[in-house]
N, C-alpha and C positions, 0 to 999 in steps of 0.2 A: 624438493617437491613444492609446487605452488598451487594454492587453492584460491579461487575467486568467489567471494560471497556477495550475492546480489539478492534483491527482493522487490516486491511491489511494482512490477512492471505495469500492471493494469492495462493490458492490451485491449483495445476496443473502447477505451474511455472517450466520451465526448464532453465538450465544455460549452455550455449554452447552445447546444446543437451543432457545434463545430467538431469535425473529426480530428483526431490527433494521430492519425495513421502516419502522416509525414514525420512527426517527431519520433514515433516508435521505430520507423524505418531507419532514421539517422542514428538513434540510440543503438539499435541492434548491429548496425554497420560498425559503429565505433567500438562496441563490445567485442566484435569479432577481431578487429584490428588490435585491440588491447590484449586480448588473449594470446595472439601471436607475438606481440612485442614483449610481453612479460613472461612468455614461455609457461603459460598456465597449464596445469595437468588436470584440474577438476574444477567444474563450475557448479556452485550451489545456488539454487533459486528458492528462497524461503517464503513462498506463498504469494497469493494475489497475482498470479500470472495473468489472469484475465480480470476485467473490471466487473463482470457480472456473471450470474449463474446460467445465463443463456447467451454465450458469446456468438457473434455472427460468423458466417462462413469466412468472411474476410479476416476476422480476428484469428480464427483457427488456422487459416492458411499462413498468416504472418508468423505465428508461433512455430509451426512445423517447417516452414521455409527457413526460419532463422536457425532451427536445430540442424537442418540439412547444410546450411552455409557454414555453421560452426564446425561440423564434422568434416566437411570437404576441406576446410582450411587446416584443421588439426584432427586427423583421423583417430588419434589416440586420446582425444579429450573425453573425459568422463563428465556426465551431467547428472546431477541429482536435483529433482524438482519436487517440491511438496505443495499441496493445496493450501490456500488461505481461506478466510471467511468469505471472500468474494467469488471464489472459484466453484465451478460445478465439479465436485470432487470425483464422482464416478466417471463422468465424461472425460475428465482430464487423464485418468489412468486407464481408460478403455483400450488404447493402443499399446498397453504395457508390454505385451509379449513381443511385439515388433521392436519397440524402442529398446527393450532390455538387450536384444541381440546386437544393438548398435552402441551399447555402453551408456544408454540413457535410462535412468531409473526415475519413474514418476510414481509418487505415493500420494493418493488423494484421500485415502481413508485409513483408519487404524485397523489392522487385521489381527485376529486372535486365533490361537490354537486352543480351543476350549476356553479356560479361564485366563490363560497367560497370553501376552502379546506375542505374535509370530516374529520373534527377534531375527530369525533368518531372513525375513523379508525387509525388515526395517534397518538392519545393520549392513552397510555396504562397504566393502573394502575399496580403498583408494590406492591406485597404482602409480608409481613414478614412471619416468620415461623409459626405464629399463624393464618395466613390467613387474617390479617387486612391490609387494604391499607395504606401504609406508604409514598408513593410518586407516581408520574406519570412520564412517559418518553414520550417526544414529539419526535417521530421518523421521521426524515426527510431524505429521500434518496438523492443520487446525483441528483442535479438539472440540467435540460437542458433548453434550450432557451424557449421551448414550455411551461415550468412550470412557466414562468414569464409573465403573461398577461399584456398588456399595455406597454411592453418594446419597446422602440424606439431606436434601435442601432444608434449610432452616434449623438444622441441628445445632444445639447450643451446648456449652459446657466444655468444649475442647479448647486446646491452647491457641487455635487459629480458626478462621472461618472454614466451613465444611468444604467449600469448593477448593480453597487453597490446599487443605489437607489431602483431598482426593487427587489433585494434580501433582502434589509433591510425592504421594505414594506411587503414582503411575511412573513418574520420571525416575524415582529411586529404583523401582523394580527393573525398568528398562535399562538403566545405567549399570546396575549390578550384572545383568545378563550380558550386556555389551562388553563390559570390562573383562569378564571371564573369557569371552570368545576372542577379544582383541589380543590377549596374551602379551601384554606389555606395550603394545603400540598405542599411540594417542587416539583418543576417541573425540570426534567433533560432533556436536549435536545440532539439529535444526529444529526450529519451532516457529509458530505464528500466533502471537498473543501479545498482551500488554503487560510489561513488567513495571511494577511500582518504581517510581523515580524517573521513568522515561518521559521525555517531553513530547506532548502530542500536538498534532496540527488541527487547529480549530476548524471544524466543518469539513475536514477531508477524510478522516478515518472513522468508521463506524465503531461505536463502543460495543465491544463484545461482552455480553452479559450472560452469565450462567448463575441462576439463583440470586440475581441482584448484584453479583460481584463483578467488578470490572477489571481489576489488575491483581497480579500475583507477585510476590517478592522474587527477585532474581535468584535467591538462594534455594528455590525449588529445584534448580539444576545442581546436582551434587558436585562437589569440588573435584571429583575424579574426571570430569569432563574437561578436556583441555581448552575447548572453545565452544561457544554457543552462538550459532548464526541465526539471528532472528529476523522476522518480517512482521509487518503490520504498522509500525510507526514510521512515518515518512521522513523524519529528520535523522540524518546519520548521527549516531551517538553510541557511547559505550557505557556499560554498567559493570560493577564488580571489577574495577581496575582494568577494564578492557577485555576480560574473559567472556563477558556477555555483551553482544553488540548487535545493533540495528545498522544495516548497511544503508538504509533509506531508499527512497524511490529514485529513479534515474533522472527525472526532471519534475518541475512543479506540477502538481495535480490540482492545486487550488490557490487562491490568493494568499492563504496563510503560509504557503511554501515558497513565496517569491524570493525570500532572502536566504534560503537554505543553500548549503554547499553540497549540491547533489553529486553522487558518485557511487563508487563500488569499494569493497574492502578486499585487499590482497593479503593472504597469509603465506608466509614462507616457512614451511615446516622445518627447514634446516636452521632457522634463526630463533627457535623457541616459541613459535606461533605468536608473534607480535603483530597485531592487525595494523595495516597501513591503508589509510584512506586515499583513494585515487579520484580526484575530481573529474567530472565529465563535462565536456562543452555543452552548453544549453542549446538545443536544436532551434528553438524559437524564443525570442524575448517575451517577457511577461511583465506588465506594469500595473501598479495600483495608483490611481490618481484621485485625490491626493494620497500621499504615502500613509497618512494617518487622518482619521476623522472624516469630515465632509466639508466641501466648499461650495460656493455659488457656481452657477453655470459659467459665468464669465471667468472666474478664477480657474476652473477646471479646463476650460477651453484654452486659456493661456498656457497651462502646463502641458496640454496635449500638443500645442504648436511647438513648444520648446523641445519635444522629443526628436524633432527632425527625422521623422520616419521615412524609410526608403520608398519612394513612390513606385519603384519598379519591382518590388518584391512580389513573387507569385502568391496567389491567394492562400495556399496551404502553408506558406512560410511567413505570412504576415503576423506581427506580434499580437498577443492577447492583451486586452486592456480592461481592467475593472474600474468603474467610475462610481464615485460616491458624491452625490449632490445634496446641497442644503436647500430645502424647500422654502424659497422666499416668495413663491407664487404657487398656484395649484399644481399638484403632482402631475396630473394629466397633461397640462400645458408644458411642463418641464420635459416630460417624456417625448413629446412631439419635437420640442426644440433641440434636444440632444440627438434625436434621430437625424435632424437636418444637419447638425454639426458634424457627425461622424460619417454621413453619407458620402461615398466616394473617397474616404480616407483609407490609406493602406494599413488597416488594422481590423481586428475581429473583436467585437464586444464580448467579453467573457462574463460580465455581470454588471448590473446597474442597481444601485440602491439610492433611494431618495429619503432623506432624513428630515423630519420636521424639527424646527428649532425649539428650545425649551419654552420659549414664550408662547408657542402655539399648542403646548401640551394640553390635552383634555383633562378635566377632573377625573380622579380615580373612580372607576366603576367596579362594583363587585363582580368578579369573574363568575361565569356560569358553573354549576356543578356538572359532574360527568353525566348525571341523569338528564341534564337539560340541553346537552349538545352532543356532537359526534366528533371523532378524530378529524374528519375532513373539514368540518366547520371550523374547528380550532386551527387547522392548517391555513385555511383561507383568511381567518382573522389575523394570524401571526404574519402571514405573507404581506397583507395590507399594511400592518403596522411597521414592518421592516422596510418595505420597498415603496410604500405609498401608492401602490397599484394593485389591481385585482389580479390574481393568478390566471394565466392563460390555460387553455385546454392542455397544452404540453406540460405545464407545471402540475396540473391536477393528475394527468396520466402518470407522471413520474411519482407523485405522492402515492397514488393507488398501487403502483408496482411495489414501492417500498413497504406499504402497509401489508401487502399480501405475503411478504417474506417474514413477517413477525409471527 
């Protein structure tokens, strides 16, 4: 029996206003072909299916169209999908009754029967091609504070932080119940969180905080679990000797991920559940110029010309480019000049930063206290310092949306 572990699709993501629908379409097509080629019996999607809590109609159609294509290609395929911190949990599981009848299990929230977790809903048998149960998956969606009863934030005196202790207690109870029901068959778990020791993508993943805690140790997952399929960190990586693994995102979602070996993870249950990384072709190239630091406009223009971009590429297939310029003249002038350089080029600008040289640094000024400013004012100041430009109305709208989620 073969199980494919994926995560962090982020359907509906845009990059500097550019849609990434074309890349998602290619990824889902490649995923379908891979499932057929590798004779996959079950597909696990460990959270962040969508990029935001209010996915567009197009994003939802893409997801459900992909599910339909997967099942047409392989009618026996089982799909287990859990919500991540980006997902609209209740909306994701709303069509649960219909999807369950097709062998698709969607778990957006943690369900309880009184005090205990409804293990019958969260423990899903995995069937091989003959219809025999070969393993079970313990599907745990992104956990929120309300999912951790008895949690006392700020409690001190215990052997570990209060949130870590509460998460450990929850997983231990769920694992004990799952192992009892599994009757000797392997139990694979799913989760969406940050494990200590995992390498994060700067600027790409939101830091999940409960009570000020950001990461939990991988040993919160009891050793009785044969494998833990995680989502949230976009770099493919393994912890605990490969038993705990992030499959990573299917393609770069930010400049920090350009050098990642994006792909999916294949588990062959007949071979002792040893995870195998399968790289995926990158749907659209992504570049950072320069690769490190910042350079003058002339130097960056030369690097851009050296890329030899395809002039015939369709707009939605043109590469994304991040540019970092050294401010050897006023930032507003540089912004106009770079617009002229890239106009008509077969590329899409993913981000522009303008960095002042050290010699132009202003003397240190005492930062305002929280009583003297507002979050939006701080954002505007930080944006100006990083990019050398005032934030546009689109940037302000995005900040206000993010602020409203806190």
